C-alpha positions as a Markdown table, in Angstrom:
| # | Residue | x | y | z |
|---|---|---|---|---|
| 1 | Met | -1.9 | -16.0 | -44.1 |
| 2 | Lys | 1.1 | -18.5 | -44.2 |
| 3 | Lys | 2.3 | -17.8 | -40.8 |
| 4 | Leu | -1.4 | -17.6 | -39.6 |
| 5 | Leu | -1.7 | -21.5 | -41.0 |
| 6 | Phe | 1.8 | -22.2 | -39.9 |
| 7 | Leu | 0.6 | -21.6 | -36.4 |
| 8 | Leu | -2.5 | -23.4 | -36.5 |
| 9 | Cys | -0.7 | -26.6 | -37.5 |
| 10 | Thr | 2.0 | -26.4 | -35.0 |
| 11 | Ile | -0.2 | -26.1 | -31.8 |
| 12 | Pro | 0.5 | -29.5 | -30.3 |
| 13 | Gln | -2.3 | -30.2 | -28.2 |
| 14 | Leu | -6.0 | -28.7 | -27.6 |
| 15 | Leu | -8.2 | -29.2 | -24.4 |
| 16 | Leu | -11.8 | -28.8 | -24.5 |
| 17 | Ala | -13.0 | -26.0 | -22.0 |
| 18 | Gln | -16.3 | -24.6 | -21.5 |
| 19 | Phe | -18.7 | -23.6 | -18.9 |
| 20 | Ser | -22.2 | -22.2 | -18.2 |
| 21 | Asp | -23.8 | -20.4 | -15.3 |
| 22 | Gln | -27.6 | -19.5 | -15.2 |
| 23 | Phe | -27.1 | -18.2 | -11.6 |
| 24 | Leu | -29.3 | -20.8 | -9.5 |
| 25 | Thr | -26.3 | -20.3 | -6.9 |
| 26 | Leu | -22.4 | -18.1 | -7.0 |
| 27 | Glu | -20.4 | -21.1 | -6.5 |
| 28 | Asn | -16.9 | -21.2 | -8.4 |
| 29 | Trp | -17.2 | -17.5 | -8.8 |
| 30 | Met | -14.3 | -15.6 | -7.2 |
| 31 | Gly | -13.7 | -11.9 | -7.0 |
| 32 | Asp | -16.1 | -9.3 | -5.0 |
| 33 | Ile | -18.6 | -11.6 | -4.4 |
| 34 | His | -20.1 | -9.7 | -1.4 |
| 35 | Asn | -21.0 | -6.9 | -4.1 |
| 36 | Phe | -23.1 | -9.4 | -6.2 |
| 37 | Gly | -26.2 | -11.4 | -5.4 |
| 38 | Ile | -29.1 | -13.2 | -7.2 |
| 39 | Asp | -32.5 | -11.4 | -7.5 |
| 40 | Ser | -35.9 | -13.0 | -7.6 |
| 41 | Leu | -35.6 | -13.7 | -11.4 |
| 42 | Gly | -32.8 | -16.1 | -10.8 |
| 43 | Gln | -30.4 | -13.4 | -12.2 |
| 44 | Leu | -26.8 | -12.3 | -11.5 |
| 45 | Gln | -27.5 | -8.4 | -9.8 |
| 46 | Leu | -24.8 | -6.3 | -8.7 |
| 47 | Gln | -25.6 | -5.2 | -5.3 |
| 48 | Ala | -23.1 | -3.1 | -4.1 |
| 49 | Pro | -23.2 | 0.0 | -1.6 |
| 50 | Ala | -24.6 | 3.3 | -3.1 |
| 51 | Gln | -21.3 | 5.2 | -3.8 |
| 52 | Ser | -19.3 | 5.1 | -7.2 |
| 53 | Gly | -16.9 | 2.3 | -7.5 |
| 54 | Ser | -16.2 | -0.7 | -9.3 |
| 55 | Ala | -16.9 | -4.9 | -9.0 |
| 56 | Gln | -15.5 | -7.6 | -10.4 |
| 57 | Ile | -16.1 | -11.3 | -10.0 |
| 58 | Trp | -14.2 | -14.1 | -12.3 |
| 59 | His | -14.8 | -18.0 | -13.2 |
| 60 | Thr | -12.2 | -20.0 | -14.3 |
| 61 | Ser | -12.1 | -20.6 | -18.1 |
| 62 | Asn | -9.5 | -21.6 | -20.5 |
| 63 | Ser | -11.5 | -21.6 | -23.7 |
| 64 | Ile | -9.9 | -19.4 | -26.3 |
| 65 | Leu | -9.5 | -21.3 | -29.6 |
| 66 | Asn | -12.8 | -22.0 | -31.5 |
| 67 | Gly | -14.3 | -20.0 | -29.1 |
| 68 | Ser | -18.1 | -18.6 | -28.2 |
| 69 | Trp | -18.9 | -16.5 | -25.6 |
| 70 | Glu | -23.0 | -15.9 | -25.1 |
| 71 | Leu | -24.6 | -13.9 | -22.6 |
| 72 | Lys | -27.5 | -11.9 | -21.3 |
| 73 | Leu | -27.2 | -8.3 | -20.2 |
| 74 | Ile | -29.6 | -5.7 | -18.7 |
| 75 | Met | -28.5 | -2.1 | -17.5 |
| 76 | Asp | -31.1 | -0.3 | -16.4 |
| 77 | Phe | -30.0 | 3.3 | -17.3 |
| 78 | Asn | -28.6 | 4.9 | -20.0 |
| 79 | Pro | -24.9 | 3.9 | -20.1 |
| 80 | Ser | -22.2 | 6.6 | -19.7 |
| 81 | Ser | -18.7 | 7.1 | -19.6 |
| 82 | Ser | -19.1 | 6.6 | -15.6 |
| 83 | Asn | -21.4 | 3.6 | -16.0 |
| 84 | Tyr | -20.7 | 1.0 | -17.9 |
| 85 | Thr | -20.1 | -2.8 | -18.2 |
| 86 | Asn | -16.8 | -5.3 | -19.0 |
| 87 | Ile | -17.0 | -8.4 | -20.1 |
| 88 | His | -13.3 | -10.1 | -19.5 |
| 89 | Leu | -13.9 | -13.0 | -22.3 |
| 90 | Thr | -10.1 | -14.1 | -21.4 |
| 91 | Ser | -7.7 | -13.3 | -19.3 |
| 92 | Asp | -4.4 | -15.1 | -17.9 |
| 93 | Ser | -2.7 | -14.5 | -14.4 |
| 94 | Leu | -0.8 | -11.1 | -15.7 |
| 95 | Gly | -4.7 | -9.4 | -16.7 |
| 96 | Asn | -3.5 | -10.2 | -20.4 |
| 97 | Gly | -6.5 | -10.9 | -22.5 |
| 98 | Tyr | -9.5 | -9.9 | -24.3 |
| 99 | Phe | -13.0 | -7.9 | -23.1 |
| 100 | Ile | -16.3 | -5.8 | -24.3 |
| 101 | Lys | -16.9 | -3.0 | -23.3 |
| 102 | Leu | -20.8 | -2.0 | -22.7 |
| 103 | Gly | -21.4 | 1.6 | -22.5 |
| 104 | Gly | -18.8 | 4.8 | -22.7 |
| 105 | Thr | -18.9 | 8.2 | -24.5 |
| 106 | Glu | -19.8 | 6.4 | -28.1 |
| 107 | Asp | -22.9 | 3.8 | -26.3 |
| 108 | Ala | -21.3 | 1.2 | -28.4 |
| 109 | Val | -20.4 | -2.7 | -27.9 |
| 110 | Ser | -16.7 | -2.9 | -28.8 |
| 111 | Leu | -14.1 | -5.3 | -28.3 |
| 112 | Tyr | -10.7 | -4.5 | -26.8 |
| 113 | Lys | -7.2 | -5.9 | -26.0 |
| 114 | Ile | -5.1 | -5.9 | -23.1 |
| 115 | Thr | -1.3 | -6.5 | -22.8 |
| 116 | Tyr | 0.4 | -5.6 | -19.7 |
| 117 | Asp | -2.2 | -2.7 | -19.2 |
| 118 | Asn | -1.8 | -1.0 | -22.4 |
| 119 | Thr | -5.2 | -1.1 | -23.8 |
| 120 | Asp | -6.4 | -1.5 | -27.3 |
| 121 | Lys | -9.4 | -1.0 | -29.4 |
| 122 | Leu | -9.9 | -4.0 | -32.0 |
| 123 | Ile | -13.5 | -3.5 | -32.9 |
| 124 | Ser | -15.3 | 0.0 | -33.0 |
| 125 | Gly | -18.9 | -1.0 | -32.4 |
| 126 | Ile | -22.0 | 0.5 | -33.9 |
| 127 | Thr | -21.9 | 4.3 | -32.1 |
| 128 | Asn | -25.2 | 4.6 | -30.2 |
| 129 | Phe | -26.3 | 0.8 | -30.4 |
| 130 | Leu | -26.6 | 1.3 | -26.6 |
| 131 | Asp | -28.3 | 4.8 | -26.2 |
| 132 | Ser | -31.4 | 3.6 | -24.3 |
| 133 | Ser | -32.8 | 4.6 | -21.1 |
| 134 | Lys | -32.5 | 0.7 | -20.4 |
| 135 | Val | -30.4 | -1.8 | -22.2 |
| 136 | Glu | -31.3 | -5.1 | -22.7 |
| 137 | Ile | -28.9 | -7.4 | -24.9 |
| 138 | Asn | -27.5 | -10.6 | -25.7 |
| 139 | Leu | -24.0 | -10.4 | -26.2 |
| 140 | Leu | -22.3 | -13.4 | -28.6 |
| 141 | Val | -18.6 | -13.4 | -29.5 |
| 142 | Lys | -16.7 | -15.7 | -31.8 |
| 143 | Arg | -12.9 | -16.5 | -32.6 |
| 144 | Asp | -11.5 | -19.2 | -34.6 |
| 145 | Ser | -8.5 | -21.2 | -34.1 |
| 146 | Ile | -6.4 | -18.6 | -35.6 |
| 147 | Gly | -7.3 | -15.5 | -34.4 |
| 148 | Asn | -10.6 | -14.2 | -36.6 |
| 149 | Trp | -13.1 | -12.3 | -34.1 |
| 150 | Ser | -16.3 | -11.5 | -34.5 |
| 151 | Leu | -19.0 | -9.1 | -32.4 |
| 152 | Glu | -22.4 | -9.7 | -32.4 |
| 153 | Ala | -25.3 | -7.9 | -30.2 |
| 154 | Lys | -29.0 | -7.7 | -30.3 |
| 155 | Tyr | -31.9 | -6.5 | -28.2 |
| 156 | Phe | -34.3 | -8.8 | -26.6 |
| 157 | Lys | -37.0 | -7.6 | -28.8 |
| 158 | Asp | -35.2 | -8.7 | -32.0 |
| 159 | Asn | -34.7 | -12.1 | -33.5 |
| 160 | Ser | -31.6 | -11.7 | -34.9 |
| 161 | Tyr | -28.2 | -10.7 | -34.0 |
| 162 | Thr | -26.4 | -7.5 | -35.4 |
| 163 | Leu | -23.2 | -7.6 | -36.3 |
| 164 | Gln | -20.8 | -4.9 | -34.6 |
| 165 | Gly | -17.6 | -5.9 | -36.5 |
| 166 | Gln | -15.0 | -8.4 | -37.2 |
| 167 | Cys | -11.0 | -8.2 | -36.5 |
| 168 | Phe | -7.8 | -10.0 | -36.8 |
| 169 | Asp | -5.9 | -10.5 | -33.4 |
| 170 | Asp | -3.6 | -13.6 | -32.4 |
| 171 | Thr | -1.6 | -11.9 | -29.5 |
| 172 | His | -2.7 | -14.0 | -26.4 |
| 173 | Leu | -3.5 | -17.7 | -26.6 |
| 174 | Gln | -3.7 | -18.7 | -23.1 |
| 175 | Ser | -6.6 | -17.9 | -20.4 |
| 176 | Gln | -7.5 | -18.7 | -17.2 |
| 177 | Tyr | -10.4 | -16.4 | -16.3 |
| 178 | Phe | -13.8 | -15.3 | -17.7 |
| 179 | Gly | -14.9 | -12.1 | -15.9 |
| 180 | Ile | -17.6 | -9.7 | -15.4 |
| 181 | Ala | -16.7 | -6.0 | -14.3 |
| 182 | Cys | -19.6 | -3.3 | -13.5 |
| 183 | His | -18.0 | 0.2 | -13.3 |
| 184 | Tyr | -20.9 | 2.8 | -11.6 |
| 185 | Thr | -22.2 | 5.9 | -10.0 |
| 186 | Ser | -23.9 | 5.7 | -6.6 |
| 187 | Ser | -27.2 | 6.0 | -8.2 |
| 188 | Arg | -26.4 | 2.8 | -10.3 |
| 189 | Ser | -24.9 | 0.6 | -8.0 |
| 190 | Thr | -27.5 | -2.2 | -8.2 |
| 191 | Lys | -28.8 | -1.9 | -11.6 |
| 192 | Phe | -26.3 | -4.0 | -13.4 |
| 193 | Phe | -28.3 | -7.7 | -14.6 |
| 194 | Phe | -26.5 | -10.9 | -16.1 |
| 195 | Asp | -27.6 | -14.2 | -17.0 |
| 196 | Asn | -27.4 | -17.3 | -18.9 |
| 197 | Val | -23.3 | -17.3 | -19.4 |
| 198 | Leu | -22.2 | -20.0 | -21.9 |
| 199 | Val | -18.6 | -20.0 | -22.5 |
| 200 | Asn | -17.4 | -22.9 | -25.4 |
| 201 | Gly | -14.1 | -23.5 | -26.7 |
| 202 | Tyr | -10.8 | -25.0 | -26.3 |
| 203 | Ser | -7.6 | -24.3 | -24.4 |
| 204 | Phe | -4.1 | -23.7 | -25.7 |
| 205 | Val | -1.3 | -26.0 | -23.8 |
| 206 | Asp | 1.9 | -24.4 | -24.8 |
| 207 | Thr | 4.4 | -27.0 | -25.6 |
| 208 | Phe | 6.0 | -25.4 | -28.3 |
| 209 | Leu | 10.0 | -25.8 | -28.1 |
| 210 | Tyr | 11.8 | -23.0 | -27.0 |
| 211 | Pro | 15.4 | -22.1 | -27.5 |
| 212 | Lys | 18.2 | -23.8 | -25.8 |
| 213 | Pro | 21.3 | -22.3 | -25.3 |
| 214 | Asn | 23.3 | -21.9 | -28.6 |
| 215 | Asp | 20.0 | -22.6 | -30.5 |
| 216 | Ile | 19.8 | -18.8 | -31.4 |
| 217 | Val | 22.9 | -17.3 | -31.9 |
| 218 | Ile | 23.9 | -13.8 | -32.4 |
| 219 | Asn | 25.2 | -13.4 | -36.1 |
| 220 | Glu | 25.9 | -9.8 | -36.7 |
| 221 | Val | 26.3 | -6.5 | -34.5 |
| 222 | Leu | 26.8 | -2.8 | -36.1 |
| 223 | Phe | 27.6 | -1.1 | -32.3 |
| 224 | Asn | 29.1 | 1.9 | -33.9 |
| 225 | Pro | 26.7 | 2.7 | -37.0 |
| 226 | Ala | 26.8 | 5.9 | -39.4 |
| 227 | Glu | 25.8 | 9.4 | -38.2 |
| 228 | Gly | 21.9 | 9.1 | -38.0 |
| 229 | Asp | 21.9 | 5.4 | -38.2 |
| 230 | Asn | 21.0 | 3.3 | -35.4 |
| 231 | Asp | 22.8 | -0.3 | -33.8 |
| 232 | Phe | 21.5 | -3.5 | -35.1 |
| 233 | Val | 21.7 | -6.9 | -33.8 |
| 234 | Glu | 21.2 | -9.9 | -36.1 |
| 235 | Ile | 20.4 | -13.3 | -34.7 |
| 236 | Ile | 19.9 | -16.7 | -36.2 |
| 237 | Asn | 18.5 | -19.8 | -35.9 |
| 238 | Arg | 21.7 | -22.1 | -36.3 |
| 239 | Ser | 19.5 | -25.1 | -35.1 |
| 240 | Asp | 17.3 | -27.4 | -37.2 |
| 241 | Lys | 14.1 | -27.0 | -34.9 |
| 242 | Thr | 11.2 | -24.6 | -35.4 |
| 243 | Ile | 11.6 | -22.4 | -32.2 |
| 244 | Cys | 9.2 | -20.0 | -30.5 |
| 245 | Ile | 10.6 | -17.1 | -29.2 |
| 246 | Lys | 7.7 | -15.5 | -27.3 |
| 247 | Gly | 9.6 | -14.0 | -24.3 |
| 248 | Leu | 13.4 | -14.2 | -26.0 |
| 249 | Gln | 15.1 | -10.8 | -24.5 |
| 250 | Leu | 18.0 | -8.7 | -25.7 |
| 251 | Ala | 20.5 | -7.3 | -22.9 |
| 252 | Asn | 24.0 | -6.1 | -22.6 |
| 253 | Tyr | 26.5 | -6.7 | -19.7 |
| 254 | Tyr | 26.3 | -4.0 | -16.5 |
| 255 | Ala | 28.6 | -4.5 | -13.3 |
| 256 | Asn | 29.8 | -7.9 | -15.0 |
| 257 | Lys | 26.5 | -9.5 | -15.4 |
| 258 | Pro | 23.5 | -9.1 | -18.0 |
| 259 | Ala | 21.4 | -6.6 | -17.3 |
| 260 | Asn | 18.8 | -4.2 | -19.1 |
| 261 | Phe | 16.8 | -6.9 | -20.6 |
| 262 | Lys | 14.6 | -5.7 | -23.3 |
| 263 | Thr | 11.7 | -8.2 | -24.8 |
| 264 | Ile | 11.8 | -8.8 | -28.2 |
| 265 | Thr | 8.2 | -10.1 | -28.4 |
| 266 | Glu | 5.4 | -11.3 | -26.2 |
| 267 | Thr | 3.3 | -12.9 | -29.0 |
| 268 | Tyr | 3.8 | -16.5 | -30.0 |
| 269 | Thr | 6.5 | -15.6 | -32.8 |
| 270 | Phe | 8.3 | -18.6 | -34.5 |
| 271 | Met | 11.7 | -19.1 | -36.4 |
| 272 | Ser | 12.1 | -21.7 | -38.7 |
| 273 | Pro | 16.1 | -23.4 | -39.2 |
| 274 | Lys | 18.6 | -20.7 | -40.6 |
| 275 | Glu | 16.2 | -18.1 | -40.2 |
| 276 | Ile | 17.3 | -14.6 | -39.5 |
| 277 | Leu | 15.8 | -11.9 | -37.6 |
| 278 | Val | 17.3 | -8.3 | -37.1 |
| 279 | Leu | 16.8 | -6.4 | -33.6 |
| 280 | Cys | 16.6 | -2.2 | -34.0 |
| 281 | Lys | 15.1 | 0.7 | -32.5 |
| 282 | Ser | 14.0 | 2.0 | -36.0 |
| 283 | Lys | 13.3 | 0.0 | -38.8 |
| 284 | Glu | 12.7 | 2.9 | -41.0 |
| 285 | Thr | 16.1 | 4.5 | -40.2 |
| 286 | Leu | 17.5 | 0.9 | -40.9 |
| 287 | Leu | 15.9 | 0.5 | -44.3 |
| 288 | Asn | 17.3 | 3.9 | -45.2 |
| 289 | Tyr | 20.8 | 3.2 | -44.2 |
| 290 | His | 20.9 | -0.8 | -45.5 |
| 291 | Pro | 18.4 | -0.4 | -48.6 |
| 292 | Asn | 19.1 | -4.3 | -49.4 |
| 293 | Ala | 17.8 | -5.2 | -46.3 |
| 294 | Ile | 14.4 | -7.6 | -46.1 |
| 295 | Glu | 11.7 | -5.4 | -44.3 |
| 296 | His | 9.9 | -8.4 | -42.7 |
| 297 | Arg | 13.1 | -10.1 | -41.4 |
| 298 | Ile | 13.4 | -6.5 | -39.4 |
| 299 | Lys | 12.1 | -6.6 | -35.7 |
| 300 | Glu | 11.4 | -2.8 | -34.3 |
| 301 | Leu | 12.3 | -2.6 | -30.3 |
| 302 | Glu | 10.7 | 0.0 | -28.2 |
| 303 | Ser | 14.3 | 0.7 | -26.7 |
| 304 | Met | 17.6 | -0.8 | -27.0 |
| 305 | Pro | 20.5 | -1.7 | -24.8 |
| 306 | Thr | 23.4 | 0.7 | -25.0 |
| 307 | Tyr | 26.0 | -0.8 | -27.3 |
| 308 | Asn | 29.1 | 1.5 | -26.5 |
| 309 | Asn | 30.8 | 2.3 | -30.0 |
| 310 | Asp | 34.5 | 1.3 | -28.9 |
| 311 | Asp | 33.9 | -2.2 | -26.9 |
| 312 | Gly | 30.9 | -3.9 | -25.2 |
| 313 | Ser | 28.3 | -7.2 | -25.0 |
| 314 | Val | 25.6 | -8.2 | -26.4 |
| 315 | Val | 23.4 | -10.8 | -24.8 |
| 316 | Ile | 20.2 | -13.2 | -26.0 |
| 317 | Ala | 18.2 | -14.6 | -23.1 |
| 318 | Leu | 15.3 | -16.5 | -22.3 |
| 319 | Asp | 13.6 | -15.6 | -18.9 |
| 320 | Ser | 17.3 | -14.4 | -17.9 |
| 321 | Ala | 18.7 | -17.6 | -18.9 |
| 322 | Ile | 21.9 | -16.6 | -21.3 |
| 323 | Ile | 21.1 | -18.4 | -24.9 |
| 324 | Asp | 24.1 | -16.8 | -26.3 |
| 325 | Glu | 26.3 | -14.0 | -25.7 |
| 326 | Phe | 28.7 | -11.8 | -28.0 |
| 327 | His | 31.8 | -9.6 | -26.0 |
| 328 | Tyr | 33.1 | -7.3 | -29.0 |
| 329 | Asp | 36.0 | -4.9 | -29.1 |
| 330 | Glu | 36.8 | -2.4 | -32.1 |
| 331 | Asn | 40.0 | -4.0 | -32.2 |
| 332 | Met | 38.3 | -7.2 | -33.8 |
| 333 | His | 37.9 | -5.3 | -37.0 |
| 334 | Phe | 40.1 | -5.9 | -40.1 |
| 335 | Asp | 43.2 | -4.2 | -39.3 |
| 336 | Leu | 43.5 | -2.4 | -42.6 |
| 337 | Leu | 40.5 | -0.6 | -42.2 |
| 338 | Gln | 41.1 | 2.9 | -41.8 |
| 339 | Glu | 37.5 | 4.0 | -40.3 |
| 340 | Val | 35.2 | 1.4 | -38.8 |
| 341 | Glu | 32.4 | 3.9 | -38.4 |
| 342 | Gly | 29.5 | 1.9 | -39.9 |
| 343 | Val | 31.1 | -1.2 | -40.2 |
| 344 | Ser | 29.6 | -4.5 | -38.8 |
| 345 | Leu | 30.9 | -7.5 | -37.1 |
| 346 | Glu | 29.6 | -10.8 | -39.0 |
| 347 | Arg | 30.3 | -14.3 | -37.6 |
| 348 | Ile | 32.1 | -16.3 | -39.6 |
| 349 | Asn | 30.5 | -19.3 | -38.9 |
| 350 | Thr | 27.6 | -20.1 | -36.8 |
| 351 | Glu | 29.5 | -23.1 | -35.3 |
| 352 | Thr | 32.4 | -21.2 | -33.8 |
| 353 | Ser | 32.6 | -17.7 | -32.2 |
| 354 | His | 35.3 | -16.2 | -34.9 |
| 355 | Trp | 34.4 | -12.8 | -36.1 |
| 356 | His | 35.4 | -10.3 | -38.9 |
| 357 | Ser | 34.8 | -6.9 | -40.6 |
| 358 | Ala | 31.8 | -7.0 | -43.3 |
| 359 | Ser | 33.3 | -6.5 | -46.3 |
| 360 | Glu | 33.4 | -3.7 | -48.5 |
| 361 | Gly | 31.5 | -5.3 | -51.6 |
| 362 | Ser | 28.4 | -5.6 | -49.1 |
| 363 | Gly | 28.5 | -2.0 | -48.2 |
| 364 | Phe | 30.5 | -3.1 | -44.9 |
| 365 | Ser | 27.2 | -4.7 | -43.4 |
| 366 | Thr | 24.4 | -7.5 | -44.4 |
| 367 | Pro | 21.5 | -7.3 | -41.8 |
| 368 | Thr | 18.6 | -9.7 | -42.7 |
| 369 | Leu | 21.1 | -11.2 | -45.5 |
| 370 | Pro | 23.8 | -13.9 | -45.5 |
| 371 | Asn | 27.2 | -12.7 | -44.1 |
| 372 | Ser | 29.6 | -11.4 | -46.7 |
| 373 | Gln | 32.3 | -13.0 | -44.5 |
| 374 | Ala | 30.3 | -16.4 | -43.7 |
| 375 | Gln | 33.3 | -19.2 | -43.8 |
| 376 | Leu | 32.8 | -21.7 | -46.4 |
| 377 | Leu | 32.4 | -25.0 | -45.2 |
| 378 | Ile | 33.7 | -27.1 | -48.1 |
| 379 | Glu | 36.8 | -26.2 | -50.3 |
| 380 | Pro | 36.1 | -23.8 | -53.5 |
| 381 | Asn | 36.7 | -25.2 | -56.6 |
| 382 | Asp | 38.0 | -22.0 | -57.8 |
| 383 | Ile | 39.7 | -19.0 | -56.4 |
| 384 | Met | 38.0 | -16.6 | -59.5 |
| 385 | Thr | 35.0 | -18.5 | -61.5 |
| 386 | Leu | 34.2 | -15.7 | -64.5 |
| 387 | Ser | 30.7 | -16.1 | -66.4 |
| 388 | Pro | 30.2 | -16.3 | -69.3 |
| 389 | Lys | 33.4 | -16.8 | -71.1 |
| 390 | Val | 32.4 | -15.0 | -74.1 |
| 391 | Phe | 30.1 | -11.7 | -72.9 |
| 392 | Thr | 28.5 | -9.6 | -75.3 |
| 393 | Pro | 27.9 | -5.9 | -73.8 |
| 394 | Asn | 25.7 | -4.7 | -76.5 |
| 395 | Ala | 22.9 | -3.9 | -74.5 |
| 396 | Asp | 20.7 | -6.6 | -75.9 |
| 397 | Gly | 20.1 | -8.3 | -72.7 |
| 398 | Ile | 21.8 | -11.3 | -73.2 |
| 399 | Asp | 25.0 | -11.5 | -71.6 |
| 400 | Asp | 25.6 | -8.0 | -71.4 |
| 401 | Lys | 27.8 | -8.2 | -68.4 |
| 402 | Leu | 30.6 | -10.6 | -66.7 |
| 403 | Ser | 30.3 | -12.1 | -63.8 |
| 404 | Ile | 33.3 | -12.7 | -61.3 |
| 405 | Gln | 33.0 | -14.7 | -58.4 |
| 406 | Leu | 36.0 | -14.7 | -55.7 |
| 407 | Gln | 36.2 | -17.3 | -53.1 |
| 408 | Phe | 38.6 | -17.3 | -50.3 |
| 409 | Glu | 39.2 | -20.0 | -47.8 |
| 410 | Glu | 39.7 | -18.1 | -45.2 |
| 411 | Ser | 38.5 | -14.2 | -44.4 |
| 412 | Gly | 40.7 | -11.2 | -44.3 |
| 413 | Tyr | 42.0 | -11.0 | -47.5 |
| 414 | Ser | 42.3 | -7.3 | -49.5 |
| 415 | Gly | 43.6 | -6.6 | -52.7 |
| 416 | Arg | 43.0 | -5.8 | -56.5 |
| 417 | Leu | 41.3 | -7.3 | -59.7 |
| 418 | Ile | 42.8 | -5.6 | -62.9 |
| 419 | Val | 41.5 | -6.1 | -66.5 |
| 420 | Phe | 44.4 | -6.2 | -68.9 |
| 421 | Asp | 44.2 | -6.3 | -72.9 |
| 422 | Ser | 46.0 | -8.7 | -75.0 |
| 423 | Lys | 49.3 | -6.6 | -75.4 |
| 424 | Gly | 49.3 | -6.4 | -71.7 |
| 425 | Phe | 47.7 | -2.6 | -71.0 |
| 426 | Pro | 45.7 | -2.4 | -67.9 |
| 427 | Ile | 42.5 | -0.6 | -69.1 |
| 428 | Lys | 39.9 | -1.3 | -66.2 |
| 429 | Thr | 40.6 | -1.4 | -62.3 |
| 430 | Leu | 37.8 | -3.2 | -61.0 |
| 431 | Ile | 38.9 | -3.4 | -57.2 |
| 432 | Asn | 41.6 | -1.9 | -55.5 |
| 433 | Asn | 42.8 | -2.5 | -52.5 |
| 434 | Asp | 39.3 | -3.7 | -51.5 |
| 435 | Leu | 38.6 | -6.0 | -48.1 |
| 436 | Phe | 37.3 | -9.0 | -49.5 |
| 437 | Gly | 34.7 | -11.3 | -48.0 |
| 438 | Thr | 35.0 | -15.0 | -48.1 |
| 439 | Asp | 32.4 | -15.3 | -51.1 |
| 440 | Asn | 32.2 | -12.3 | -53.8 |
| 441 | Thr | 30.7 | -11.1 | -56.8 |
| 442 | Tyr | 31.5 | -8.3 | -59.1 |
| 443 | Phe | 30.8 | -7.6 | -62.6 |
| 444 | Trp | 32.1 | -6.1 | -65.5 |
| 445 | Asp | 30.0 | -4.0 | -67.9 |
| 446 | Gly | 32.7 | -4.2 | -70.7 |
| 447 | Leu | 33.6 | -0.2 | -70.1 |
| 448 | Thr | 37.3 | 0.7 | -69.3 |
| 449 | Asp | 38.6 | 3.4 | -67.0 |
| 450 | Arg | 37.9 | 6.1 | -70.0 |
| 451 | His | 34.2 | 4.9 | -69.8 |
| 452 | Glu | 34.9 | 3.7 | -73.6 |
| 453 | Ala | 33.6 | 0.8 | -74.8 |
| 454 | Ala | 36.1 | -2.1 | -74.9 |
| 455 | Arg | 37.1 | -3.8 | -78.8 |
| 456 | Thr | 35.7 | -7.1 | -79.1 |
| 457 | Gly | 38.9 | -9.7 | -78.3 |
| 458 | Arg | 40.5 | -11.5 | -75.7 |
| 459 | Tyr | 41.2 | -9.8 | -72.0 |
| 460 | Ile | 43.2 | -10.8 | -69.2 |
| 461 | Leu | 41.6 | -10.7 | -65.5 |
| 462 | Trp | 44.8 | -10.4 | -62.8 |
| 463 | Leu | 43.8 | -10.9 | -59.3 |
| 464 | Glu | 46.1 | -10.2 | -56.4 |
| 465 | Ala | 45.2 | -10.8 | -52.6 |
| 466 | Thr | 47.1 | -10.3 | -49.9 |
| 467 | His | 46.4 | -11.5 | -45.9 |
| 468 | Pro | 48.0 | -10.7 | -42.9 |
| 469 | Lys | 48.9 | -14.4 | -41.8 |
| 470 | Gln | 48.3 | -16.1 | -45.2 |
| 471 | Lys | 50.0 | -16.3 | -48.2 |
| 472 | Ser | 49.5 | -14.1 | -51.1 |
| 473 | Ile | 47.3 | -15.3 | -54.2 |
| 474 | Ile | 48.0 | -14.2 | -57.7 |
| 475 | Glu | 45.2 | -15.6 | -60.1 |
| 476 | Lys | 44.9 | -14.7 | -63.7 |
| 477 | Gln | 42.0 | -16.1 | -66.2 |
| 478 | Ser | 41.1 | -14.9 | -69.7 |
| 479 | Val | 37.6 | -14.1 | -71.0 |
| 480 | Val | 36.3 | -12.7 | -74.8 |
| 481 | Ile | 34.3 | -9.7 | -75.7 |
| 482 | Gly | 32.2 | -10.4 | -78.4 |
| 483 | Trp | 29.2 | -8.2 | -80.2 |
């Protein structure tokens, strides 16, 4: 509900949009007007030729938020899969929207959603509600400000409406048309009647903030996954704005220009400042290989652009305009890594375009999580920080483990961390020739390399870290094991 309330609060402008028609004329309607007329009772009547077909008429309508749609409908026959009515409550210029289907094999009144010619049923109305030799009903549909729908219908003879169902859907927020569509066989081409159309509600005016170049940047890429895993691209909102990413696209380069655009979302989706989103083909696979990933930050795409294992390009775009791009090469990985399969490249700092292999301690990737190689923006107080200075590994739940935090000013350090006893003998190798991140956390449970409990007393932690381009680091600190 938090997301839904956020959407409601951030809609910047609403305009009252309504219309009604009792069909004195067909003025303001468009479409297959020649197949409709007004009968002697002042009702809209389908007056199509006696042959199978469909006919549609449309009226401009922007109503969608806090909307209600009412009309009277008569089908002078028992509906079937060949003879039925669609009432298009909302429709944009591409045909995306919501409609009510009256009839079909279930003889029901049901709510559907259309998204780029893909149709999804949202409410299955009461089966056989329309199973009659002559259907005479009033229809009432309501949608609140955040996307809760209710569908009701009643027979002319009834005093009250019957609830057909309820649902939530906020996929489409814009409308340009209301429509009536009749689907018929030759013997039913004049037996559809409509009257008392009343549409109320507010239109949605899209004035959300959309990303400008470098507002959203590529933050981590796994282009050479372990066998069975899939590629992923992590993006982050580096701006201080809440940004709408409806229509944002993922792409690559082909023939020296951005190509193979894949839409990330067609719905109104928002990224808060510093929010992370990971894009992949299979969420299940990603979570299986990266179990620490946060599920709700993963967006599964129907298909991904191809990202080669040796080199390639990742592009984020909006309406084909580039928001950010990253041209990678496997040689960008840390020189001392013997194997780069399953190792992601992380952006060191969102303000720069420097990249580095994810650290070994992070499992060589951090999808949905802070980058292990994130550049520190402030000078660290200490290279090695121990907490607590006295720990008691006695399984009582209090200070059972020693926390060891290692901070480096730059990426690329590797080395070892060893525990010595008071006589100078090494008893535990905690880290041995690992690649460090800029910010690392390790733990010691008080056991030696022989899997024996270390005795109470003072111990020395010895850090040796080397860098291909920087001075080596040697750091030591003491800690006490109590009991």
